HTML snippet that shows the backbone in 3Dmol.js (N, CA, C, O; Angstrom):
<script src="https://3Dmol.org/build/3Dmol-min.js"></script>
<div id="view" style="width:600px;height:400px;position:relative"></div>
<script>
const pdb = `
ATOM      1  N   MET A   1     153.770 151.570 152.102  1.00  0.00           N
ATOM      2  CA  MET A   1     153.304 151.481 150.796  1.00  0.00           C
ATOM      3  C   MET A   1     152.489 149.792 151.033  1.00  0.00           C
ATOM      4  O   MET A   1     153.038 148.832 151.573  1.00  0.00           O
ATOM      5  N   PHE A   2     151.379 149.809 150.584  1.00  0.00           N
ATOM      6  CA  PHE A   2     150.533 148.539 150.648  1.00  0.00           C
ATOM      7  C   PHE A   2     150.387 147.678 149.172  1.00  0.00           C
ATOM      8  O   PHE A   2     149.708 148.118 148.245  1.00  0.00           O
ATOM      9  N   ASP A   3     150.948 146.701 149.120  1.00  0.00           N
ATOM     10  CA  ASP A   3     150.915 145.512 148.129  1.00  0.00           C
ATOM     11  C   ASP A   3     150.093 144.782 147.699  1.00  0.00           C
ATOM     12  O   ASP A   3     150.388 143.692 148.188  1.00  0.00           O
ATOM     13  N   LEU A   4     149.009 144.628 146.932  1.00  0.00           N
ATOM     14  CA  LEU A   4     147.790 144.073 146.828  1.00  0.00           C
ATOM     15  C   LEU A   4     148.051 142.583 146.649  1.00  0.00           C
ATOM     16  O   LEU A   4     147.168 141.744 146.829  1.00  0.00           O
ATOM     17  N   THR A   5     149.299 142.286 146.287  1.00  0.00           N
ATOM     18  CA  THR A   5     149.604 140.932 145.998  1.00  0.00           C
ATOM     19  C   THR A   5     149.860 139.963 147.362  1.00  0.00           C
ATOM     20  O   THR A   5     149.781 138.735 147.354  1.00  0.00           O
ATOM     21  N   GLU A   6     150.183 140.800 148.530  1.00  0.00           N
ATOM     22  CA  GLU A   6     149.831 140.269 149.814  1.00  0.00           C
ATOM     23  C   GLU A   6     148.576 139.702 150.097  1.00  0.00           C
ATOM     24  O   GLU A   6     148.522 138.645 150.724  1.00  0.00           O
ATOM     25  N   ILE A   7     147.613 140.248 149.731  1.00  0.00           N
ATOM     26  CA  ILE A   7     146.200 139.963 150.118  1.00  0.00           C
ATOM     27  C   ILE A   7     146.030 138.255 149.875  1.00  0.00           C
ATOM     28  O   ILE A   7     146.346 137.684 148.832  1.00  0.00           O
ATOM     29  N   LYS A   8     145.572 137.727 150.847  1.00  0.00           N
ATOM     30  CA  LYS A   8     145.029 136.415 150.634  1.00  0.00           C
ATOM     31  C   LYS A   8     143.551 136.000 151.092  1.00  0.00           C
ATOM     32  O   LYS A   8     142.900 134.973 150.899  1.00  0.00           O
ATOM     33  N   TYR A   9     143.243 137.314 151.841  1.00  0.00           N
ATOM     34  CA  TYR A   9     141.947 137.112 152.820  1.00  0.00           C
ATOM     35  C   TYR A   9     141.027 138.272 152.520  1.00  0.00           C
ATOM     36  O   TYR A   9     141.540 139.311 152.936  1.00  0.00           O
ATOM     37  N   VAL A  10     139.951 138.456 151.995  1.00  0.00           N
ATOM     38  CA  VAL A  10     139.225 139.498 152.294  1.00  0.00           C
ATOM     39  C   VAL A  10     137.750 139.560 152.814  1.00  0.00           C
ATOM     40  O   VAL A  10     136.787 138.998 152.292  1.00  0.00           O
ATOM     41  N   LYS A  11     137.744 140.359 153.959  1.00  0.00           N
ATOM     42  CA  LYS A  11     136.444 140.137 154.680  1.00  0.00           C
ATOM     43  C   LYS A  11     135.726 141.614 154.257  1.00  0.00           C
ATOM     44  O   LYS A  11     136.331 142.669 154.063  1.00  0.00           O
ATOM     45  N   ARG A  12     134.495 141.427 154.182  1.00  0.00           N
ATOM     46  CA  ARG A  12     133.260 142.345 153.868  1.00  0.00           C
ATOM     47  C   ARG A  12     132.674 142.764 155.151  1.00  0.00           C
ATOM     48  O   ARG A  12     132.504 141.967 156.074  1.00  0.00           O
ATOM     49  N   ILE A  13     132.401 143.860 155.207  1.00  0.00           N
ATOM     50  CA  ILE A  13     131.854 144.313 156.386  1.00  0.00           C
ATOM     51  C   ILE A  13     130.887 145.692 156.018  1.00  0.00           C
ATOM     52  O   ILE A  13     131.245 146.797 155.610  1.00  0.00           O
ATOM     53  N   THR A  14     129.605 145.202 156.312  1.00  0.00           N
ATOM     54  CA  THR A  14     128.274 146.209 155.874  1.00  0.00           C
ATOM     55  C   THR A  14     128.097 147.110 157.175  1.00  0.00           C
ATOM     56  O   THR A  14     127.926 146.627 158.294  1.00  0.00           O
ATOM     57  N   VAL A  15     128.141 148.114 156.976  1.00  0.00           N
ATOM     58  CA  VAL A  15     127.631 149.290 158.045  1.00  0.00           C
ATOM     59  C   VAL A  15     126.720 149.806 157.461  1.00  0.00           C
ATOM     60  O   VAL A  15     126.897 150.152 156.293  1.00  0.00           O
ATOM     61  N   GLY A  16     125.421 150.020 158.122  1.00  0.00           N
ATOM     62  CA  GLY A  16     124.145 150.500 157.719  1.00  0.00           C
ATOM     63  C   GLY A  16     123.167 149.525 157.542  1.00  0.00           C
ATOM     64  O   GLY A  16     123.523 148.367 157.759  1.00  0.00           O
ATOM     65  N   SER A  17     121.902 149.743 157.165  1.00  0.00           N
ATOM     66  CA  SER A  17     120.780 148.802 156.603  1.00  0.00           C
ATOM     67  C   SER A  17     120.769 148.603 155.293  1.00  0.00           C
ATOM     68  O   SER A  17     120.807 149.545 154.501  1.00  0.00           O
ATOM     69  N   ASN A  18     120.719 147.438 154.952  1.00  0.00           N
ATOM     70  CA  ASN A  18     120.354 147.054 153.312  1.00  0.00           C
ATOM     71  C   ASN A  18     119.152 146.510 153.221  1.00  0.00           C
ATOM     72  O   ASN A  18     118.681 146.497 152.083  1.00  0.00           O
ATOM     73  N   ASP A  19     118.517 146.062 154.060  1.00  0.00           N
ATOM     74  CA  ASP A  19     117.338 145.191 153.916  1.00  0.00           C
ATOM     75  C   ASP A  19     115.934 146.278 154.446  1.00  0.00           C
ATOM     76  O   ASP A  19     115.835 146.425 155.665  1.00  0.00           O
ATOM     77  N   PRO A  20     115.053 146.893 153.687  1.00  0.00           N
ATOM     78  CA  PRO A  20     114.209 147.527 154.051  1.00  0.00           C
ATOM     79  C   PRO A  20     112.934 146.686 155.049  1.00  0.00           C
ATOM     80  O   PRO A  20     112.049 147.363 155.570  1.00  0.00           O
ATOM     81  N   ASN A  21     112.972 145.396 155.198  1.00  0.00           N
ATOM     82  CA  ASN A  21     112.384 144.534 156.129  1.00  0.00           C
ATOM     83  C   ASN A  21     113.066 144.343 157.567  1.00  0.00           C
ATOM     84  O   ASN A  21     112.556 143.874 158.584  1.00  0.00           O
ATOM     85  N   ARG A  22     114.065 144.724 157.414  1.00  0.00           N
ATOM     86  CA  ARG A  22     114.866 144.362 158.753  1.00  0.00           C
ATOM     87  C   ARG A  22     115.940 145.501 158.876  1.00  0.00           C
ATOM     88  O   ARG A  22     117.031 145.439 158.308  1.00  0.00           O
ATOM     89  N   LEU A  23     115.478 146.696 159.780  1.00  0.00           N
ATOM     90  CA  LEU A  23     116.228 147.737 160.098  1.00  0.00           C
ATOM     91  C   LEU A  23     116.991 147.574 161.103  1.00  0.00           C
ATOM     92  O   LEU A  23     116.378 147.141 162.079  1.00  0.00           O
ATOM     93  N   LEU A  24     118.501 147.810 161.325  1.00  0.00           N
ATOM     94  CA  LEU A  24     119.593 147.439 162.302  1.00  0.00           C
ATOM     95  C   LEU A  24     119.112 148.433 163.339  1.00  0.00           C
ATOM     96  O   LEU A  24     118.644 149.565 163.214  1.00  0.00           O
ATOM     97  N   SER A  25     119.366 147.677 164.403  1.00  0.00           N
ATOM     98  CA  SER A  25     119.445 148.718 165.683  1.00  0.00           C
ATOM     99  C   SER A  25     120.900 149.533 166.033  1.00  0.00           C
ATOM    100  O   SER A  25     122.061 149.318 165.684  1.00  0.00           O
ATOM    101  N   PRO A  26     120.350 150.444 166.785  1.00  0.00           N
ATOM    102  CA  PRO A  26     121.774 151.277 166.950  1.00  0.00           C
ATOM    103  C   PRO A  26     122.969 150.071 167.554  1.00  0.00           C
ATOM    104  O   PRO A  26     124.168 150.132 167.286  1.00  0.00           O
ATOM    105  N   GLU A  27     122.497 149.286 168.183  1.00  0.00           N
ATOM    106  CA  GLU A  27     123.614 147.998 168.658  1.00  0.00           C
ATOM    107  C   GLU A  27     124.377 147.217 167.731  1.00  0.00           C
ATOM    108  O   GLU A  27     125.538 146.812 167.797  1.00  0.00           O
ATOM    109  N   GLU A  28     123.412 147.076 166.776  1.00  0.00           N
ATOM    110  CA  GLU A  28     124.085 146.279 165.787  1.00  0.00           C
ATOM    111  C   GLU A  28     124.979 146.981 164.658  1.00  0.00           C
ATOM    112  O   GLU A  28     125.892 146.461 164.016  1.00  0.00           O
ATOM    113  N   LEU A  29     124.415 148.502 164.562  1.00  0.00           N
ATOM    114  CA  LEU A  29     125.260 149.187 163.841  1.00  0.00           C
ATOM    115  C   LEU A  29     126.789 149.395 164.379  1.00  0.00           C
ATOM    116  O   LEU A  29     127.803 149.350 163.683  1.00  0.00           O
ATOM    117  N   GLU A  30     126.707 149.646 165.867  1.00  0.00           N
ATOM    118  CA  GLU A  30     128.108 149.730 166.727  1.00  0.00           C
ATOM    119  C   GLU A  30     128.762 148.476 166.780  1.00  0.00           C
ATOM    120  O   GLU A  30     129.966 148.355 167.006  1.00  0.00           O
ATOM    121  N   LYS A  31     127.971 147.536 166.572  1.00  0.00           N
ATOM    122  CA  LYS A  31     129.093 146.134 166.468  1.00  0.00           C
ATOM    123  C   LYS A  31     129.857 146.040 165.404  1.00  0.00           C
ATOM    124  O   LYS A  31     131.028 145.668 165.319  1.00  0.00           O
ATOM    125  N   ALA A  32     128.799 146.558 164.243  1.00  0.00           N
ATOM    126  CA  ALA A  32     129.294 146.591 162.732  1.00  0.00           C
ATOM    127  C   ALA A  32     130.955 147.400 162.699  1.00  0.00           C
ATOM    128  O   ALA A  32     131.963 146.951 162.153  1.00  0.00           O
ATOM    129  N   ALA A  33     130.831 148.573 163.392  1.00  0.00           N
ATOM    130  CA  ALA A  33     131.726 149.555 163.510  1.00  0.00           C
ATOM    131  C   ALA A  33     132.763 149.133 164.467  1.00  0.00           C
ATOM    132  O   ALA A  33     133.886 149.636 164.447  1.00  0.00           O
ATOM    133  N   GLU A  34     132.407 148.203 165.321  1.00  0.00           N
ATOM    134  CA  GLU A  34     133.684 147.559 166.038  1.00  0.00           C
ATOM    135  C   GLU A  34     134.441 146.952 165.471  1.00  0.00           C
ATOM    136  O   GLU A  34     135.651 147.155 165.377  1.00  0.00           O
ATOM    137  N   LEU A  35     133.578 145.818 164.853  1.00  0.00           N
ATOM    138  CA  LEU A  35     134.313 144.846 163.793  1.00  0.00           C
ATOM    139  C   LEU A  35     135.280 145.572 162.912  1.00  0.00           C
ATOM    140  O   LEU A  35     136.387 145.040 162.831  1.00  0.00           O
ATOM    141  N   LEU A  36     135.114 146.572 162.298  1.00  0.00           N
ATOM    142  CA  LEU A  36     135.721 147.310 161.206  1.00  0.00           C
ATOM    143  C   LEU A  36     136.960 147.712 161.988  1.00  0.00           C
ATOM    144  O   LEU A  36     138.037 147.269 161.588  1.00  0.00           O
ATOM    145  N   ASN A  37     136.935 148.482 163.033  1.00  0.00           N
ATOM    146  CA  ASN A  37     137.798 149.070 163.905  1.00  0.00           C
ATOM    147  C   ASN A  37     138.784 147.976 164.166  1.00  0.00           C
ATOM    148  O   ASN A  37     139.989 148.126 163.963  1.00  0.00           O
ATOM    149  N   LYS A  38     138.181 146.726 164.681  1.00  0.00           N
ATOM    150  CA  LYS A  38     139.311 145.669 165.168  1.00  0.00           C
ATOM    151  C   LYS A  38     140.077 145.380 163.968  1.00  0.00           C
ATOM    152  O   LYS A  38     141.304 145.353 164.065  1.00  0.00           O
ATOM    153  N   CYS A  39     139.381 145.106 162.575  1.00  0.00           N
ATOM    154  CA  CYS A  39     140.097 144.432 161.802  1.00  0.00           C
ATOM    155  C   CYS A  39     141.147 145.420 161.225  1.00  0.00           C
ATOM    156  O   CYS A  39     141.984 144.979 160.437  1.00  0.00           O
ATOM    157  N   LEU A  40     141.151 146.708 161.567  1.00  0.00           N
ATOM    158  CA  LEU A  40     142.068 147.759 160.831  1.00  0.00           C
ATOM    159  C   LEU A  40     143.118 147.852 162.129  1.00  0.00           C
ATOM    160  O   LEU A  40     144.156 148.401 161.758  1.00  0.00           O
ATOM    161  N   THR A  41     143.151 147.527 163.359  1.00  0.00           N
ATOM    162  CA  THR A  41     144.086 147.727 164.079  1.00  0.00           C
ATOM    163  C   THR A  41     144.496 146.368 164.742  1.00  0.00           C
ATOM    164  O   THR A  41     145.625 146.377 165.232  1.00  0.00           O
ATOM    165  N   SER A  42     143.983 145.525 164.818  1.00  0.00           N
ATOM    166  CA  SER A  42     144.360 144.018 165.499  1.00  0.00           C
ATOM    167  C   SER A  42     145.456 143.326 164.562  1.00  0.00           C
ATOM    168  O   SER A  42     145.723 143.630 163.400  1.00  0.00           O
ATOM    169  N   VAL A  43     145.996 142.374 165.311  1.00  0.00           N
ATOM    170  CA  VAL A  43     147.211 141.522 164.445  1.00  0.00           C
ATOM    171  C   VAL A  43     146.535 140.395 163.692  1.00  0.00           C
ATOM    172  O   VAL A  43     145.806 139.669 164.367  1.00  0.00           O
ATOM    173  N   PRO A  44     146.650 140.157 162.514  1.00  0.00           N
ATOM    174  CA  PRO A  44     147.299 140.699 161.509  1.00  0.00           C
ATOM    175  C   PRO A  44     146.344 141.901 160.920  1.00  0.00           C
ATOM    176  O   PRO A  44     145.147 141.754 160.676  1.00  0.00           O
ATOM    177  N   ARG A  45     147.145 143.213 160.720  1.00  0.00           N
ATOM    178  CA  ARG A  45     146.299 144.104 160.389  1.00  0.00           C
ATOM    179  C   ARG A  45     145.899 144.102 159.111  1.00  0.00           C
ATOM    180  O   ARG A  45     146.588 143.794 158.138  1.00  0.00           O
ATOM    181  N   GLY A  46     144.463 144.546 159.121  1.00  0.00           N
ATOM    182  CA  GLY A  46     144.038 144.842 157.639  1.00  0.00           C
ATOM    183  C   GLY A  46     144.083 145.944 156.982  1.00  0.00           C
ATOM    184  O   GLY A  46     144.439 146.948 157.599  1.00  0.00           O
ATOM    185  N   CYS A  47     143.756 146.045 155.645  1.00  0.00           N
ATOM    186  CA  CYS A  47     143.788 147.321 154.886  1.00  0.00           C
ATOM    187  C   CYS A  47     142.440 147.346 154.167  1.00  0.00           C
ATOM    188  O   CYS A  47     141.960 146.302 153.723  1.00  0.00           O
ATOM    189  N   ILE A  48     141.786 148.594 154.039  1.00  0.00           N
ATOM    190  CA  ILE A  48     140.479 148.623 153.426  1.00  0.00           C
ATOM    191  C   ILE A  48     141.178 148.845 151.702  1.00  0.00           C
ATOM    192  O   ILE A  48     141.904 149.773 151.347  1.00  0.00           O
ATOM    193  N   ILE A  49     140.843 148.056 151.119  1.00  0.00           N
ATOM    194  CA  ILE A  49     140.978 147.783 149.620  1.00  0.00           C
ATOM    195  C   ILE A  49     139.860 148.267 148.722  1.00  0.00           C
ATOM    196  O   ILE A  49     140.130 148.348 147.523  1.00  0.00           O
ATOM    197  N   ALA A  50     138.652 148.598 149.122  1.00  0.00           N
ATOM    198  CA  ALA A  50     137.739 148.785 148.355  1.00  0.00           C
ATOM    199  C   ALA A  50     136.394 149.458 149.180  1.00  0.00           C
ATOM    200  O   ALA A  50     136.243 149.053 150.332  1.00  0.00           O
ATOM    201  N   ILE A  51     135.481 150.387 148.700  1.00  0.00           N
ATOM    202  CA  ILE A  51     134.273 150.666 149.644  1.00  0.00           C
ATOM    203  C   ILE A  51     133.073 150.845 148.610  1.00  0.00           C
ATOM    204  O   ILE A  51     133.143 151.643 147.675  1.00  0.00           O
ATOM    205  N   GLU A  52     132.195 150.205 148.805  1.00  0.00           N
ATOM    206  CA  GLU A  52     130.866 150.203 148.400  1.00  0.00           C
ATOM    207  C   GLU A  52     129.898 151.193 149.033  1.00  0.00           C
ATOM    208  O   GLU A  52     129.635 151.052 150.227  1.00  0.00           O
ATOM    209  N   LYS A  53     129.418 152.055 148.426  1.00  0.00           N
ATOM    210  CA  LYS A  53     128.799 153.221 148.976  1.00  0.00           C
ATOM    211  C   LYS A  53     127.161 152.887 148.051  1.00  0.00           C
ATOM    212  O   LYS A  53     127.048 153.029 146.834  1.00  0.00           O
ATOM    213  N   SER A  54     126.103 152.460 148.925  1.00  0.00           N
ATOM    214  CA  SER A  54     124.610 152.328 148.262  1.00  0.00           C
ATOM    215  C   SER A  54     123.713 152.901 148.953  1.00  0.00           C
ATOM    216  O   SER A  54     123.951 153.245 150.111  1.00  0.00           O
ATOM    217  N   PHE A  55     122.517 153.108 148.366  1.00  0.00           N
ATOM    218  CA  PHE A  55     121.527 153.734 148.964  1.00  0.00           C
ATOM    219  C   PHE A  55     120.257 153.038 148.139  1.00  0.00           C
ATOM    220  O   PHE A  55     120.376 152.539 147.020  1.00  0.00           O
ATOM    221  N   LEU A  56     119.024 153.099 148.899  1.00  0.00           N
ATOM    222  CA  LEU A  56     117.892 152.758 148.586  1.00  0.00           C
ATOM    223  C   LEU A  56     116.585 153.699 148.858  1.00  0.00           C
ATOM    224  O   LEU A  56     116.198 153.756 150.025  1.00  0.00           O
ATOM    225  N   VAL A  57     115.970 154.343 147.996  1.00  0.00           N
ATOM    226  CA  VAL A  57     114.783 154.853 148.482  1.00  0.00           C
ATOM    227  C   VAL A  57     113.467 154.180 148.224  1.00  0.00           C
ATOM    228  O   VAL A  57     113.097 153.664 147.169  1.00  0.00           O
ATOM    229  N   LEU A  58     112.837 154.269 149.337  1.00  0.00           N
ATOM    230  CA  LEU A  58     111.717 153.755 149.577  1.00  0.00           C
ATOM    231  C   LEU A  58     110.639 154.651 149.555  1.00  0.00           C
ATOM    232  O   LEU A  58     110.734 155.697 150.197  1.00  0.00           O
ATOM    233  N   GLN A  59     109.493 154.361 148.825  1.00  0.00           N
ATOM    234  CA  GLN A  59     107.980 155.102 148.880  1.00  0.00           C
ATOM    235  C   GLN A  59     107.064 154.660 149.635  1.00  0.00           C
ATOM    236  O   GLN A  59     106.289 153.805 149.207  1.00  0.00           O
ATOM    237  N   MET A  60     106.982 155.067 150.691  1.00  0.00           N
ATOM    238  CA  MET A  60     105.640 154.788 151.790  1.00  0.00           C
ATOM    239  C   MET A  60     104.560 155.478 151.890  1.00  0.00           C
ATOM    240  O   MET A  60     104.325 156.168 152.882  1.00  0.00           O
ATOM    241  N   GLY A  61     103.874 155.394 151.014  1.00  0.00           N
ATOM    242  CA  GLY A  61     102.472 156.156 150.674  1.00  0.00           C
ATOM    243  C   GLY A  61     103.227 157.450 150.450  1.00  0.00           C
ATOM    244  O   GLY A  61     104.054 157.438 149.538  1.00  0.00           O
ATOM    245  N   GLU A  62     103.066 158.563 151.146  1.00  0.00           N
ATOM    246  CA  GLU A  62     103.164 159.866 150.735  1.00  0.00           C
ATOM    247  C   GLU A  62     104.773 160.226 150.970  1.00  0.00           C
ATOM    248  O   GLU A  62     105.432 161.015 150.293  1.00  0.00           O
ATOM    249  N   HIS A  63     105.155 159.572 151.916  1.00  0.00           N
ATOM    250  CA  HIS A  63     106.804 159.561 152.480  1.00  0.00           C
ATOM    251  C   HIS A  63     107.568 158.878 151.656  1.00  0.00           C
ATOM    252  O   HIS A  63     107.290 157.967 150.875  1.00  0.00           O
ATOM    253  N   GLN A  64     108.866 159.570 151.983  1.00  0.00           N
ATOM    254  CA  GLN A  64     109.877 158.867 151.204  1.00  0.00           C
ATOM    255  C   GLN A  64     111.067 158.673 152.353  1.00  0.00           C
ATOM    256  O   GLN A  64     111.447 159.589 153.082  1.00  0.00           O
ATOM    257  N   ALA A  65     111.545 157.426 152.380  1.00  0.00           N
ATOM    258  CA  ALA A  65     112.725 157.054 153.429  1.00  0.00           C
ATOM    259  C   ALA A  65     113.636 156.648 152.384  1.00  0.00           C
ATOM    260  O   ALA A  65     113.382 156.059 151.333  1.00  0.00           O
ATOM    261  N   VAL A  66     114.918 157.125 152.915  1.00  0.00           N
ATOM    262  CA  VAL A  66     116.431 156.759 152.319  1.00  0.00           C
ATOM    263  C   VAL A  66     117.069 155.391 153.197  1.00  0.00           C
ATOM    264  O   VAL A  66     116.724 155.371 154.379  1.00  0.00           O
ATOM    265  N   LEU A  67     117.829 154.421 152.807  1.00  0.00           N
ATOM    266  CA  LEU A  67     118.395 153.556 153.536  1.00  0.00           C
ATOM    267  C   LEU A  67     119.651 153.647 152.980  1.00  0.00           C
ATOM    268  O   LEU A  67     119.744 153.698 151.754  1.00  0.00           O
ATOM    269  N   GLN A  68     120.745 153.679 153.754  1.00  0.00           N
ATOM    270  CA  GLN A  68     122.265 153.903 153.197  1.00  0.00           C
ATOM    271  C   GLN A  68     123.187 153.065 153.996  1.00  0.00           C
ATOM    272  O   GLN A  68     123.170 152.845 155.207  1.00  0.00           O
ATOM    273  N   TRP A  69     124.030 152.622 153.038  1.00  0.00           N
ATOM    274  CA  TRP A  69     124.946 151.425 153.720  1.00  0.00           C
ATOM    275  C   TRP A  69     126.072 151.581 153.107  1.00  0.00           C
ATOM    276  O   TRP A  69     126.074 151.996 151.948  1.00  0.00           O
ATOM    277  N   ILE A  70     127.429 151.228 153.878  1.00  0.00           N
ATOM    278  CA  ILE A  70     128.514 151.198 153.160  1.00  0.00           C
ATOM    279  C   ILE A  70     129.146 149.948 153.572  1.00  0.00           C
ATOM    280  O   ILE A  70     129.121 149.506 154.721  1.00  0.00           O
ATOM    281  N   VAL A  71     129.787 149.336 152.440  1.00  0.00           N
ATOM    282  CA  VAL A  71     130.415 147.664 152.644  1.00  0.00           C
ATOM    283  C   VAL A  71     131.917 148.104 152.274  1.00  0.00           C
ATOM    284  O   VAL A  71     132.327 148.630 151.239  1.00  0.00           O
ATOM    285  N   TYR A  72     132.717 147.670 153.612  1.00  0.00           N
ATOM    286  CA  TYR A  72     134.060 147.946 153.640  1.00  0.00           C
ATOM    287  C   TYR A  72     134.623 146.663 153.094  1.00  0.00           C
ATOM    288  O   TYR A  72     134.203 145.639 153.634  1.00  0.00           O
ATOM    289  N   HIS A  73     135.534 146.527 152.080  1.00  0.00           N
ATOM    290  CA  HIS A  73     136.585 145.100 152.007  1.00  0.00           C
ATOM    291  C   HIS A  73     137.816 145.308 152.418  1.00  0.00           C
ATOM    292  O   HIS A  73     138.656 145.964 151.802  1.00  0.00           O
ATOM    293  N   VAL A  74     138.009 144.621 153.737  1.00  0.00           N
ATOM    294  CA  VAL A  74     139.055 144.929 154.137  1.00  0.00           C
ATOM    295  C   VAL A  74     139.889 143.608 153.750  1.00  0.00           C
ATOM    296  O   VAL A  74     139.299 142.528 153.730  1.00  0.00           O
ATOM    297  N   GLY A  75     141.413 143.699 153.408  1.00  0.00           N
ATOM    298  CA  GLY A  75     142.086 142.727 152.767  1.00  0.00           C
ATOM    299  C   GLY A  75     143.495 142.542 154.101  1.00  0.00           C
ATOM    300  O   GLY A  75     144.214 143.386 154.635  1.00  0.00           O
ATOM    301  N   PHE A  76     143.411 141.225 154.229  1.00  0.00           N
ATOM    302  CA  PHE A  76     144.566 140.494 155.046  1.00  0.00           C
ATOM    303  C   PHE A  76     145.444 139.887 154.504  1.00  0.00           C
ATOM    304  O   PHE A  76     145.090 139.556 153.372  1.00  0.00           O
ATOM    305  N   PRO A  77     146.689 139.487 154.815  1.00  0.00           N
ATOM    306  CA  PRO A  77     147.727 138.716 154.450  1.00  0.00           C
ATOM    307  C   PRO A  77     147.584 137.211 154.719  1.00  0.00           C
ATOM    308  O   PRO A  77     148.242 136.360 154.119  1.00  0.00           O
ATOM    309  N   ARG A  78     146.600 136.928 155.745  1.00  0.00           N
ATOM    310  CA  ARG A  78     146.068 135.651 155.945  1.00  0.00           C
ATOM    311  C   ARG A  78     144.772 135.836 156.870  1.00  0.00           C
ATOM    312  O   ARG A  78     144.351 136.971 157.092  1.00  0.00           O
ATOM    313  N   LYS A  79     144.168 134.742 157.387  1.00  0.00           N
ATOM    314  CA  LYS A  79     142.585 134.982 157.855  1.00  0.00           C
ATOM    315  C   LYS A  79     143.064 134.977 159.377  1.00  0.00           C
ATOM    316  O   LYS A  79     143.661 134.044 159.913  1.00  0.00           O
ATOM    317  N   PRO A  80     142.744 136.038 159.911  1.00  0.00           N
ATOM    318  CA  PRO A  80     143.136 136.561 161.319  1.00  0.00           C
ATOM    319  C   PRO A  80     142.005 135.236 162.106  1.00  0.00           C
ATOM    320  O   PRO A  80     140.848 134.963 161.788  1.00  0.00           O
ATOM    321  N   MET A  81     142.973 134.544 163.325  1.00  0.00           N
ATOM    322  CA  MET A  81     142.236 133.685 164.267  1.00  0.00           C
ATOM    323  C   MET A  81     141.161 134.082 164.789  1.00  0.00           C
ATOM    324  O   MET A  81     140.139 133.397 164.839  1.00  0.00           O
ATOM    325  N   TRP A  82     141.290 135.368 165.287  1.00  0.00           N
ATOM    326  CA  TRP A  82     140.200 135.947 166.055  1.00  0.00           C
ATOM    327  C   TRP A  82     138.778 136.145 165.039  1.00  0.00           C
ATOM    328  O   TRP A  82     137.638 136.034 165.491  1.00  0.00           O
ATOM    329  N   LEU A  83     139.021 136.392 163.894  1.00  0.00           N
ATOM    330  CA  LEU A  83     137.767 136.285 162.955  1.00  0.00           C
ATOM    331  C   LEU A  83     137.348 134.981 162.700  1.00  0.00           C
ATOM    332  O   LEU A  83     136.191 134.919 162.284  1.00  0.00           O
ATOM    333  N   GLU A  84     137.936 133.916 162.822  1.00  0.00           N
ATOM    334  CA  GLU A  84     137.593 132.520 162.689  1.00  0.00           C
ATOM    335  C   GLU A  84     136.519 132.256 163.958  1.00  0.00           C
ATOM    336  O   GLU A  84     135.407 131.729 163.917  1.00  0.00           O
ATOM    337  N   ASP A  85     137.323 132.865 165.204  1.00  0.00           N
ATOM    338  CA  ASP A  85     136.631 132.402 166.531  1.00  0.00           C
ATOM    339  C   ASP A  85     135.119 133.024 166.447  1.00  0.00           C
ATOM    340  O   ASP A  85     134.111 132.350 166.658  1.00  0.00           O
ATOM    341  N   GLU A  86     135.116 134.499 166.083  1.00  0.00           N
ATOM    342  CA  GLU A  86     134.070 135.142 165.969  1.00  0.00           C
ATOM    343  C   GLU A  86     132.935 134.437 165.131  1.00  0.00           C
ATOM    344  O   GLU A  86     131.770 134.519 165.519  1.00  0.00           O
ATOM    345  N   SER A  87     133.225 133.827 164.122  1.00  0.00           N
ATOM    346  CA  SER A  87     132.361 133.238 162.940  1.00  0.00           C
ATOM    347  C   SER A  87     131.992 131.816 163.688  1.00  0.00           C
ATOM    348  O   SER A  87     131.079 131.213 163.123  1.00  0.00           O
ATOM    349  N   ARG A  88     132.357 131.381 164.473  1.00  0.00           N
ATOM    350  CA  ARG A  88     132.227 130.202 165.283  1.00  0.00           C
ATOM    351  C   ARG A  88     131.159 130.536 166.405  1.00  0.00           C
ATOM    352  O   ARG A  88     130.189 129.787 166.523  1.00  0.00           O
ATOM    353  N   ARG A  89     131.304 131.636 167.232  1.00  0.00           N
ATOM    354  CA  ARG A  89     130.409 131.871 167.702  1.00  0.00           C
ATOM    355  C   ARG A  89     128.890 132.282 167.126  1.00  0.00           C
ATOM    356  O   ARG A  89     127.917 132.193 167.875  1.00  0.00           O
ATOM    357  N   GLN A  90     128.815 132.543 166.334  1.00  0.00           N
ATOM    358  CA  GLN A  90     127.599 133.067 165.453  1.00  0.00           C
ATOM    359  C   GLN A  90     126.699 132.267 165.046  1.00  0.00           C
ATOM    360  O   GLN A  90     125.763 132.685 164.365  1.00  0.00           O
TER     361      GLN A  90
END
`;
const viewer = $3Dmol.createViewer("view");
viewer.addModel(pdb, "pdb");
viewer.setStyle({}, {cartoon: {color: "spectrum"}});
viewer.zoomTo();
viewer.render();
</script>
């Protein structure tokens, strides 16, 4: 059983394109999925505490396009050191 009172840090991870002016490449989508997997399997191990599912319908002339994305809220008992290292590299 997971206790929410243990959560001290929450990382938001967006998988999908949420900006119509900047569509993500397959490599960027794969990178976001890898980060999510690392959050759920590395030490300290995170737990998904919430999920946001969103979409945006765009009208481009006669055509419609749909952008979809999911935001995962991953909770940790403390901020992982490897996550700090990744934020410094960016």
